[in-house]
C-alpha positions as a Markdown table, in Angstrom:
| # | Residue | x | y | z |
|---|---|---|---|---|
| 1 | Met | 80.7 | 175.9 | 128.8 |
| 2 | Asn | 77.7 | 176.3 | 131.1 |
| 3 | Asn | 74.1 | 175.1 | 130.6 |
| 4 | Leu | 72.5 | 178.3 | 131.9 |
| 5 | Pro | 70.0 | 180.1 | 129.7 |
| 6 | Ser | 70.8 | 183.5 | 128.3 |
| 7 | Lys | 69.7 | 186.6 | 130.1 |
| 8 | Ala | 67.1 | 187.2 | 127.3 |
| 9 | Ala | 65.8 | 183.6 | 127.8 |
| 10 | Val | 65.4 | 184.2 | 131.5 |
| 11 | Glu | 63.6 | 187.5 | 130.9 |
| 12 | Ala | 61.3 | 185.8 | 128.4 |
| 13 | Arg | 60.5 | 183.1 | 131.0 |
| 14 | Arg | 59.8 | 185.8 | 133.6 |
| 15 | Ala | 57.4 | 187.5 | 131.2 |
| 16 | Leu | 55.4 | 184.3 | 130.7 |
| 17 | Tyr | 55.6 | 182.8 | 134.2 |
| 18 | Val | 54.5 | 185.9 | 136.2 |
| 19 | Pro | 53.7 | 185.5 | 139.9 |
| 20 | Gly | 50.2 | 184.2 | 140.3 |
| 21 | Ser | 50.3 | 182.1 | 137.2 |
| 22 | Arg | 49.4 | 178.4 | 137.5 |
| 23 | Val | 51.3 | 175.3 | 136.4 |
| 24 | Glu | 50.5 | 171.6 | 136.5 |
| 25 | Leu | 53.0 | 168.7 | 136.7 |
| 26 | Thr | 52.5 | 166.3 | 133.8 |
| 27 | Ala | 55.1 | 163.6 | 134.6 |
| 28 | Pro | 56.9 | 162.3 | 137.7 |
| 29 | Met | 59.9 | 164.5 | 138.8 |
| 30 | Ala | 63.4 | 163.1 | 138.8 |
| 31 | Asp | 63.8 | 164.2 | 142.5 |
| 32 | Pro | 63.5 | 161.0 | 144.6 |
| 33 | Tyr | 62.6 | 163.0 | 147.7 |
| 34 | Thr | 59.5 | 164.8 | 146.5 |
| 35 | Thr | 56.0 | 163.5 | 146.9 |
| 36 | Leu | 54.7 | 165.7 | 144.0 |
| 37 | Lys | 53.0 | 163.6 | 141.3 |
| 38 | Pro | 51.5 | 164.3 | 137.9 |
| 39 | Gly | 48.3 | 166.4 | 138.2 |
| 40 | Asp | 49.6 | 168.4 | 141.2 |
| 41 | Arg | 49.2 | 172.1 | 140.6 |
| 42 | Ala | 51.1 | 175.2 | 141.8 |
| 43 | Thr | 51.1 | 178.9 | 141.8 |
| 44 | Val | 54.2 | 180.5 | 140.3 |
| 45 | Thr | 56.0 | 182.8 | 142.8 |
| 46 | Gly | 58.7 | 183.9 | 140.4 |
| 47 | Val | 61.6 | 182.9 | 138.1 |
| 48 | Asp | 65.1 | 182.8 | 139.5 |
| 49 | Cys | 68.3 | 183.9 | 137.8 |
| 50 | His | 68.8 | 180.4 | 136.3 |
| 51 | Gly | 65.4 | 180.5 | 134.7 |
| 52 | Asp | 63.9 | 177.9 | 137.1 |
| 53 | Ile | 60.3 | 178.5 | 138.0 |
| 54 | Leu | 59.6 | 179.0 | 141.7 |
| 55 | Cys | 56.4 | 177.4 | 142.8 |
| 56 | Ala | 54.1 | 177.3 | 145.8 |
| 57 | Trp | 52.4 | 173.9 | 145.3 |
| 58 | Asp | 48.8 | 173.4 | 146.5 |
| 59 | Cys | 50.0 | 170.5 | 148.7 |
| 60 | Gly | 52.4 | 172.9 | 150.6 |
| 61 | Ser | 55.7 | 172.1 | 148.9 |
| 62 | Thr | 57.8 | 174.9 | 147.5 |
| 63 | Leu | 59.9 | 172.9 | 145.0 |
| 64 | Lys | 60.9 | 174.7 | 141.9 |
| 65 | Leu | 60.4 | 173.5 | 138.3 |
| 66 | Ile | 63.4 | 173.2 | 136.0 |
| 67 | Pro | 62.3 | 173.7 | 132.4 |
| 68 | Gly | 63.9 | 171.1 | 130.1 |
| 69 | Val | 64.1 | 168.6 | 133.1 |
| 70 | Asp | 60.6 | 168.7 | 134.6 |
| 71 | Glu | 57.5 | 168.1 | 132.5 |
| 72 | Phe | 54.7 | 170.5 | 133.2 |
| 73 | Lys | 52.1 | 172.6 | 131.5 |
| 74 | Phe | 51.3 | 176.3 | 131.9 |
| 75 | Leu | 47.7 | 176.9 | 133.0 |
| 76 | Gly | 47.8 | 180.7 | 132.7 |
| 77 | Ser | 46.5 | 183.0 | 135.4 |
| 78 | Gly | 43.0 | 181.5 | 135.7 |
| 79 | Gly | 43.9 | 177.8 | 136.2 |
| 80 | Asp | 42.6 | 176.6 | 132.8 |
| 81 | Pro | 45.1 | 175.2 | 130.2 |
| 82 | Val | 46.4 | 177.7 | 127.7 |
| 83 | Asp | 45.9 | 176.6 | 124.1 |
| 84 | Gly | 49.1 | 176.4 | 121.9 |
């Protein structure tokens, strides 16, 4: 059994996290090699076939977010938090 999301779940994620959307890290990442920290923001560049969110971080990093592993919030397309 794999832990990959269904095709429908990936497509739903792609519909929400469109390129140009903004996200903000809300907790430290488990990756010991990243310098990203809570409060860092990124522009979404896409969603890969595994449902991971590809990001261009404001600090220059391109590390992706893994939903269910990384803690972050969706800021929408204008940079302000989305209610709900």
